[in-house]
C-alpha positions in Angstrom: 41.5 41.0 6.2 42.6 42.5 2.9 43.0 39.9 0.2 44.8 40.5 -3.1 44.7 38.1 -6.0 46.8 38.7 -9.1 46.1 37.4 -12.6 45.2 43.7 -17.1 47.8 63.8 -35.4 44.0 63.9 -35.6 41.1 62.1 -33.9 40.0 61.0 -37.4 36.3 60.3 -37.5 35.4 61.7 -34.1 32.7 64.4 -33.9 34.2 67.8 -33.1 33.7 68.9 -29.4 31.9 72.1 -29.1 32.2 74.7 -26.3 28.6 74.0 -25.3 29.3 70.3 -24.8 32.3 71.1 -22.6 30.4 73.6 -20.6 27.6 71.1 -20.0 30.1 68.6 -18.7 31.7 71.1 -16.3 28.6 72.9 -15.0 26.9 70.0 -13.3 26.1 70.8 -9.7 28.5 69.6 -7.1 25.6 69.1 -4.7 24.6 65.9 -6.5 25.9 63.4 -3.9 26.7 59.7 -4.6 25.2 56.9 -2.6 28.5 55.4 -1.4 28.1 52.4 -3.7 29.5 51.5 -7.1 27.7 49.6 -9.9 28.9 46.3 -11.4 31.2 46.2 -14.4 32.9 43.3 -16.0 36.2 41.5 -15.7 37.5 37.9 -15.4 36.7 37.9 -11.7 33.2 38.7 -10.4 31.3 38.5 -7.1 28.0 36.6 -7.0 26.0 37.9 -4.0 23.1 35.7 -4.9 25.1 32.5 -4.5 27.4 34.1 -1.9 30.5 33.1 -3.9 33.3 34.6 -6.0 33.9 33.4 -9.6 36.9 33.4 -11.9 36.7 32.9 -15.6 39.3 32.3 -18.3 39.6 31.0 -21.9 41.3 27.7 -22.6 43.8 27.2 -25.5 41.0 25.6 -27.5 38.6 28.5 -27.0 36.4 27.0 -24.3 35.2 29.0 -21.3 36.5 27.8 -17.9 35.2 28.7 -14.5 36.7 28.4 -10.9 34.5 29.2 -7.9 35.5 30.3 -4.4 33.0 29.7 -1.5 33.3 31.1 2.0 33.7 29.1 5.2 30.4 27.4 6.1 29.5 26.6 2.5 29.0 23.1 1.3 32.4 23.2 -0.5 34.4 26.1 1.0 37.5 27.4 -0.7 38.4 27.1 -4.4 36.8 24.6 -6.7 38.6 23.0 -9.6 38.4 24.4 -13.1 35.1 23.6 -14.9 34.8 23.5 -18.7 31.8 25.5 -19.8 32.3 24.9 -23.5 32.1 27.3 -26.4 34.7 28.6 -28.9 35.7 32.2 -28.1 39.0 34.0 -27.9 40.8 36.9 -26.2 39.8 37.7 -22.6 36.6 37.4 -20.6 34.0 39.9 -19.5 31.9 38.6 -16.6 29.4 40.7 -14.6 26.6 40.2 -12.1 23.2 41.6 -13.0 21.7 42.8 -9.7 18.1 43.0 -11.1 17.9 39.4 -12.3 20.8 37.9 -10.3 22.2 36.5 -13.6 25.9 36.0 -14.0 26.6 37.1 -17.5 29.8 36.2 -19.4 30.7 38.0 -22.6 33.5 37.2 -25.0 34.5 37.6 -28.6 33.7 34.7 -30.9 36.3 33.4 -33.4 34.5 35.3 -36.2 34.4 38.6 -34.4 30.8 38.6 -33.1 29.9 39.0 -29.5 29.0 35.8 -27.6 27.1 35.5 -24.3 26.7 32.7 -21.8 24.8 33.3 -18.6 23.7 31.6 -15.4 20.2 32.3 -14.1 18.6 31.3 -10.8 16.6 28.2 -11.1 17.8 27.6 -14.7 21.5 27.2 -14.5 23.8 27.8 -17.4 22.4 28.8 -20.8 23.7 27.8 -24.2 26.0 30.2 -25.9 24.1 33.1 -27.6 25.4 35.0 -30.6 24.7 38.8 -30.2 26.2 39.7 -33.5 28.5 42.6 -34.2 32.1 42.6 -35.5 34.4 43.5 -32.7 38.1 43.4 -31.8 39.7 43.0 -28.4 37.7 42.4 -25.3 34.1 43.6 -24.8 33.3 45.7 -21.7 29.9 45.2 -20.0 28.4 47.4 -17.3 25.1 47.4 -15.5 23.0 50.6 -15.9 20.9 51.3 -12.8 18.7 53.8 -14.6 17.5 51.3 -17.2 18.1 48.0 -15.3 19.9 46.8 -18.4 23.3 45.5 -19.2 25.2 47.6 -21.7 28.1 46.2 -23.7 30.7 48.4 -25.4 33.4 47.2 -27.8 35.9 48.4 -30.3 34.5 47.5 -33.7 36.5 46.2 -36.6 36.4 49.6 -38.4 37.8 51.3 -35.3 34.6 52.9 -34.0 32.9 52.3 -30.7 29.9 50.0 -30.7 27.2 49.5 -28.1 24.5 46.9 -27.5 22.1 46.9 -24.5 19.5 44.6 -23.0 19.3 41.4 -21.0 18.7 37.6 -21.6 15.2 38.0 -20.2 14.1 41.0 -22.3 16.2 40.7 -25.4 18.9 42.8 -26.9 18.9 46.0 -28.9 20.5 46.4 -32.4 24.1 47.5 -32.4 24.6 51.2 -32.2 27.7 52.9 -33.7 29.0 55.7 -31.5 31.7 56.7 -33.9 35.3 57.5 -33.0 38.6 56.2 -34.2 39.9 54.1 -31.3 42.2 51.3 -30.3 42.4 49.0 -27.3 39.4 48.2 -25.1 36.9 50.7 -23.9 36.4 51.4 -20.2 32.8 52.2 -19.2 31.8 53.5 -15.8 28.6 54.9 -14.3 28.8 58.3 -12.7 26.1 58.3 -10.1 26.6 62.0 -9.1 25.8 63.1 -12.6 23.8 60.0 -13.7 26.1 59.7 -16.7 27.2 56.5 -18.4 30.7 57.4 -19.4 33.0 55.6 -21.8 36.7 56.2 -22.0 38.9 55.0 -24.9 42.4 55.4 -26.3 42.6 57.3 -29.6 44.7 55.8 -32.4 47.6 58.2 -31.6 47.5 57.9 -27.8 45.2 60.6 -26.4 42.3 59.7 -24.0 38.8 60.4 -25.2 35.5 60.4 -23.5 31.9 60.1 -24.6 28.9 60.0 -22.2 25.2 59.5 -22.1 23.0 61.7 -19.8 19.3 61.6 -19.1 17.3 63.9 -21.3 20.2 64.7 -23.6 21.4 61.4 -24.8 25.0 61.0 -26.1 27.5 63.8 -26.0 30.0 64.6 -28.6 33.5 63.2 -28.1 35.7 65.0 -25.5 39.5 65.0 -26.0 41.2 64.6 -22.6 44.6 64.6 -24.2 47.5 62.7 -22.7 49.5 60.0 -24.4 48.7 56.5 -23.3 49.3 53.0 -24.5 47.1 50.0 -24.0 43.6 50.6 -22.6 42.4 53.1 -20.0 41.0 52.1 -16.6 38.2 54.4 -15.2 36.6 54.3 -11.8 34.1 56.4 -9.9 34.8 57.5 -6.3 31.4 57.5 -4.5 32.7 59.4 -1.5 34.2 62.4 -3.3 31.9 62.0 -6.4 35.0 62.0 -8.6 35.7 60.3 -11.8 39.3 59.0 -12.1 40.9 57.6 -15.3 44.3 55.9 -15.4 46.5 54.9 -18.3 50.0 53.6 -19.0 51.8 56.6 -20.4 54.2 56.4 -23.4 57.2 56.7 -21.1 56.1 53.6 -19.1 54.8 55.6 -16.0 51.2 55.6 -14.7 49.1 58.6 -15.6 45.9 59.9 -13.9 43.3 62.4 -14.8 40.3 63.2 -12.6 37.0 65.0 -12.9 35.2 66.8 -10.0 31.6 68.1 -10.5 31.5 71.8 -10.5 35.3 72.0 -11.1 36.0 70.0 -14.2 39.0 68.0 -15.3 42.4 68.3 -13.6 45.6 68.2 -15.6 47.3 64.9 -16.1 49.3 63.7 -13.2 52.2 61.2 -13.4 52.3 58.7 -10.6 55.6 57.3 -11.6 56.4 53.6 -11.9 57.8 51.5 -14.7 55.0 49.4 -16.1 53.7 47.5 -19.2 50.3 46.5 -20.4 47.2 48.3 -19.1 46.6 49.3 -15.4 43.8 48.1 -13.2 42.1 50.7 -10.9 39.9 49.5 -8.1 37.9 51.4 -5.6 38.0 49.7 -2.2 34.5 50.1 -0.7 35.6 48.8 2.7 38.6 51.1 3.2 37.8 53.9 0.7 41.0 54.5 -1.3 41.7 54.0 -4.9 44.1 51.1 -5.5 46.3 50.6 -8.6 47.8 47.4 -9.9 50.3 47.2 -12.8 52.6 44.6 -14.2 56.2 45.8 -14.6 58.8 44.9 -17.2 59.8 41.3 -16.7 56.6 40.3 -15.0 56.4 41.5 -11.4 53.3 43.0 -9.9 53.3 46.6 -8.6 50.8 48.3 -6.5 50.1 51.8 -5.1 47.1 53.3 -3.4 45.7 56.7 -2.4 45.7 57.5 1.4 45.7 61.3 1.5 48.6 61.1 -0.9 49.8 58.5 -3.3 51.9 55.9 -1.5 55.2 54.6 -2.8 55.1 51.8 -5.3 55.4 48.4 -3.8 56.9 45.5 -5.7 55.0 42.3 -4.9 57.7 39.8 -5.8 56.2 37.0 -7.9 59.4 35.9 -9.7 58.7 37.9 -12.9 56.3 35.4 -14.3 53.2 37.5 -15.1 52.0 38.4 -18.5 49.3 40.7 -19.9 47.5 43.1 -17.6 46.2 42.6 -14.0 42.5 42.5 -13.3 41.3 44.0 -10.0 37.9 43.8 -8.3 36.4 44.7 -5.0 34.7 41.5 -3.8 31.3 42.4 -2.4 30.8 38.9 -0.9 34.0 38.8 1.3 34.7 42.5 1.4 38.2 41.8 0.1 40.1 43.6 -2.6 41.3 41.2 -5.3 43.5 41.2 -8.4 44.3 38.4 -10.8 47.2 37.8 -13.2 47.9 35.2 -15.8 51.4 33.6 -15.7 53.6 32.7 -18.7 52.6 29.1 -18.3 48.8 29.8 -18.5 48.1 29.4 -14.8 46.4 32.0 -12.6 48.5 33.6 -9.9 47.1 34.7 -6.5 48.8 37.0 -4.0 46.9 37.5 -0.8 47.6 40.3 1.7 46.6 39.7 5.3 48.2 40.6 8.6 51.4 42.4 7.6 52.7 40.2 4.8 51.9 38.8 1.3 51.0 35.2 0.7 51.1 33.8 -2.8 49.3 30.9 -4.4 49.1 29.4 -7.9 45.5 28.6 -8.8 46.4 26.3 -11.7 44.7 26.1 -15.0 45.8 26.1 -18.6 44.5 29.3 -20.0 45.1 31.4 -23.1 43.2 34.4 -21.8 41.8 35.8 -18.5 
């Protein structure tokens, strides 16, 4: 069963990209195969394989964190729980991620004063108090698990327009904030490239081009790479473990969906327009069960649109939800159920769910009174 849930002039201060940096990026051997898995990164929806459930997080109008949990058949309380108030005073949207080393569920958000806040659930301990990790950030933080270090890495656009990073875990502590430079806007999109063992970060430059910076073993951080294009909002990057490709998507200035892809040994393709008429930022999801890349976008007026790769890009499908969706969709491949899931916030602050099984769509409102997802 496939289940879809719907809730996503100059480069300024950036370091100049040298020919050597570009050559190093393009010359990586194509023989480095992926493992067929992807590594956890954050969003409002996250699988918890330790507790065998699926969790949804949002921010209430007063700034408190809320949680809703789905448990499979056979659990003590199967199906969706009610909304639980986990406290705190944060704003914007939520970044929740599972740590496969410690089995923590870690939730990051921006505090009212601009610092990074963390609340986490640990086996045997339950929920922690809120922790202040410092920094001065804007937008939504983006956390991702690094399998090389067994640490969580958090990236955020800082108040001065540069990219900031902090790494660590609740058990081992956190590093100081590192400034990676840049002149960026929107939210960063980190993704782990297992073929090259790179941690890659994609961001939108202040005038619309896509930029990349990456960390590689033995070399550290690269210079910034200008991938051009003209996008709005924030990019969405995913790794394809079957073809060892990196794919990055963005809403283009003309309202269509754009894609650029990297293949080891070949390099970056040219930008490809996938059409559509969309707003906000796209959400790209790799479906581990079926293989293809799936795209979700909110169109003008609020409907949800989807397309997916199956040898070629399929025609856009309008999932009719009455034009009530706001913001950007948030997609995730649920490792617990094996379902592909996407969430959207409605104009009234509830969370909308559209589930696809059999040959038709089924929609549900999950309730809530949220200001962010």
